[in-house]
C-alpha positions in Angstrom: -20.2 -6.6 -2.2 -19.5 -3.2 0.9 -19.4 -3.7 4.3 -18.6 -0.5 6.7 -16.4 -1.1 10.1 -16.4 1.3 12.9 -12.3 1.4 13.3 -11.5 4.2 16.4 -13.5 7.5 15.8 -13.3 6.9 12.6 -15.6 4.1 9.8 -13.4 2.1 7.0 -16.0 1.2 4.5 -14.6 -2.4 2.4 -15.6 -3.7 -1.0 -15.0 -7.7 -1.3 -15.7 -10.1 -2.5 -14.8 -13.2 -0.9 -13.2 -17.0 -1.3 -11.7 -19.6 0.7 -7.8 -17.1 -0.9 -8.4 -13.6 -1.0 -6.5 -10.8 -1.7 -6.1 -7.5 0.7 -4.7 -4.7 -0.7 -3.2 -2.2 0.6 -2.6 1.9 -0.8 -0.1 4.1 -0.9 0.3 7.9 0.2 -2.7 10.5 -0.5 -4.5 7.5 -3.5 -7.4 6.2 -3.0 -8.4 2.5 -2.6 -7.3 1.0 -5.8 -4.0 2.4 -6.2 -4.7 4.6 -9.2 -6.1 1.3 -10.7 -3.1 -0.8 -9.9 -4.9 -3.0 -7.8 -7.8 -3.5 -10.2 -6.7 -4.1 -12.6 -4.7 -6.5 -10.1 -8.2 -8.2 -9.1 -9.3 -8.6 -12.9 -6.4 -11.6 -13.1 -7.2 -12.9 -10.2 -7.6 -16.4 -10.8 -11.2 -17.6 -10.4 -12.6 -18.2 -6.7 -10.1 -16.2 -5.6 -11.4 -13.3 -2.9 -10.4 -9.9 -2.6 -10.7 -6.7 0.2 -10.0 -3.0 -1.4 -10.5 -0.2 1.0 -9.7 3.7 1.8 -7.4 5.1 4.0 -8.0 8.5 4.4 -11.3 10.6 4.8 -11.9 11.2 1.4 -14.9 14.0 -0.1 -16.3 13.5 -3.0 -18.0 17.6 -3.6 -14.4 18.6 -3.2 -11.8 15.7 -4.2 -10.3 16.3 -1.3 -8.8 13.3 0.8 -8.0 14.1 4.2 -4.3 12.1 4.7 -4.6 9.9 8.7 -1.8 9.3 10.6 0.1 5.9 10.1 -0.1 4.7 13.3 -3.6 5.4 12.4 -3.0 3.4 9.0 -1.8 0.2 11.0 -4.7 0.0 13.4 -6.7 0.1 10.4 -5.2 -2.6 8.6 -5.1 -4.8 11.6 -9.5 -4.2 12.0 -9.8 -4.8 8.3 -7.2 -8.7 8.5 -9.1 -8.7 12.2 -12.8 -8.4 10.0 -11.4 -11.1 7.3 -10.2 -14.1 9.5 -14.0 -13.9 10.5 -15.9 -14.5 7.5 -17.7 -17.2 6.5 -15.2 -19.5 4.0 -11.5 -17.5 4.3 -9.3 -19.9 5.0 -6.0 -18.0 3.6 -5.1 -14.0 3.2 -2.6 -12.9 1.4 -1.6 -8.7 1.5 -0.7 -6.8 -1.5 1.2 -2.9 -0.8 1.9 -0.5 -3.1 4.6 1.8 -1.3 3.3 3.8 1.7 1.2 0.9 2.4 3.4 -1.6 1.9 5.7 0.1 4.5 2.5 -0.2 6.3 2.4 -3.6 6.5 5.2 -4.4 7.1 5.1 -2.0 10.1 2.4 -4.7 11.1 4.5 -7.1 10.3 1.0 -9.2 10.5 0.5 -12.9 11.2 -1.1 -16.3 9.8 -0.6 -14.3 6.7 -0.3 -16.5 2.9 2.0 -14.6 0.2 3.2 -11.1 0.6 4.1 -9.1 -2.1 5.3 -5.3 -1.7 5.3 -2.7 -4.4 7.5 -0.3 -4.1 8.3 1.0 -0.9 9.7 4.0 0.2 13.0 3.0 2.4 13.0 6.0 4.7 10.6 8.7 5.4 12.3 11.1 6.3 12.5 15.0 5.1 13.1 14.4 0.9 9.2 11.9 1.2 8.1 15.1 2.7 10.1 17.6 0.3 8.5 15.4 -2.8 5.0 16.0 -2.4 4.7 20.1 -0.8 7.2 21.0 -3.7 4.8 20.0 -5.8 3.1 21.8 -8.3 0.4 24.4 -7.5 1.1 23.2 -3.6 0.4 24.8 -0.7 0.4 25.8 3.2 -2.5 27.0 5.2 -1.7 27.4 9.1 -0.7 24.2 9.9 -1.8 21.8 6.9 -0.7 21.4 3.1 -3.1 20.8 0.5 -1.5 19.7 -2.5 -2.5 19.1 -6.3 -2.4 15.7 -8.2 -1.9 14.1 -10.4 -5.6 12.2 -10.4 -7.5 15.6 -10.0 -7.5 15.3 -6.0 -6.1 17.4 -3.8 -4.5 16.0 -0.6 -5.2 17.4 2.4 -1.9 16.2 5.2 -0.8 18.3 8.7 2.7 19.0 9.8 2.0 16.8 12.2 1.6 13.8 10.2 4.3 14.4 7.7 5.9 14.9 11.3 5.3 11.2 12.3 6.4 10.0 9.1 9.9 11.3 9.6 10.0 8.7 12.6 9.5 5.4 11.0 12.2 3.4 10.3 10.9 2.5 7.3 14.2 -0.3 5.8 14.4 -0.6 9.5 11.0 -2.6 9.4 11.4 -4.0 6.0 14.8 -5.4 7.9 12.7 -6.5 10.7 9.6 -7.8 8.6 11.8 -10.7 7.0 12.9 -12.2 10.1 10.1 -13.0 11.0 7.9 -13.3 7.6 9.3 -14.2 3.7 7.5 -11.8 1.4 8.4 -10.9 -2.2 9.1 -7.0 -3.6 8.6 -6.3 -7.1 11.0 -2.7 -8.1 10.1 -0.5 -11.1 12.8 -0.4 -13.2 12.4 3.8 -13.4 11.0 5.0 -10.0 10.5 8.4 -10.6 9.7 8.5 -7.4 11.8 7.6 -5.0 15.2 7.3 -7.8 18.1 6.6 -4.9 16.5 4.3 -3.1 19.8 1.3 -2.3 17.8 -2.2 -1.8 21.3 -4.2 -1.1 20.4 -4.6 2.0 17.3 -6.2 2.0 18.4 -7.8 -1.3 20.7 -10.2 0.8 18.3 -11.2 3.2 17.3 -14.8 2.3 13.9 -14.8 3.7 13.3 -11.4 0.4 12.6 -12.6 -3.0 13.7 -9.1 -5.1 11.5 -8.9 -8.8 11.9 -5.9 -11.5 9.9 -4.6 -13.5 12.0 -2.6 -16.2 11.3 1.4 -17.1 8.4 0.8 -15.0 7.6 4.1 -13.1 6.7 4.0 -9.2 3.1 3.1 -10.3 3.9 0.8 -13.0 1.3 2.4 -15.8 1.7 1.9 -19.4 3.1 -1.0 -20.7 4.3 -2.0 -17.3 1.9 -2.8 -16.0 0.5 -6.0 -17.7 3.8 -7.5 -16.9 4.1 -6.3 -13.4 -0.3 -7.6 -12.6 1.3 -11.2 -14.5 4.4 -11.0 -11.4 2.0 -9.9 -8.9 -0.4 -13.3 -9.0 2.4 -15.2 -9.8 3.5 -14.6 -6.8 0.2 -14.4 -4.8 -0.8 -18.3 -6.9 2.2 -19.8 -5.4 1.0 -19.3 -1.9 -1.9 -20.6 -2.9 -2.3 -23.9 -0.8 
């Protein structure tokens, strides 16, 4: 099913299926609601009767295949609106969250209440200059005025303003993840061969008693190929353990 929410000056379109238990998915930087198939793979493996909510943070133009990225603070507002809508739906008793990359960090920043399981996939520990360079130095990326146009491997183009990249640099990513752990237990699933965040050191988070850490060996940042099946199994197992 589909519905559209008005959030601020814009809209958010939700693709959803309701159930007593529902999983809300939060995607990463410059990708769409399915996280390049990762989230839809998880949805297809959820236990029977478990619902889901998928949505786009950004604005996608199907004709130009350009995806215009919104600011990080706007992402947090949209996630809150989606959770508020989900809680009001008939028959919904418990909400769980799965976030990937920046989508995981968006969850940490919001630190929502009344959530069942939270599963964070490959969350970044920093959104500083190096994070911006990962994308602005991709082949074919160009800078026009105050806007970057960045070709992506899925044949889309990410459009992002300098101000939005600057905003990301002000986010204390590791601090937000640590702060979340003070109030909510959650699971982090890390790829063993993350080409986007190859040097991230999660030692400080691993020592926190409320953080459960899992890993998928030889997985890239998007858990593609053979790693996808193991990822899906891990996520569904974690979610199922929190369903009452």
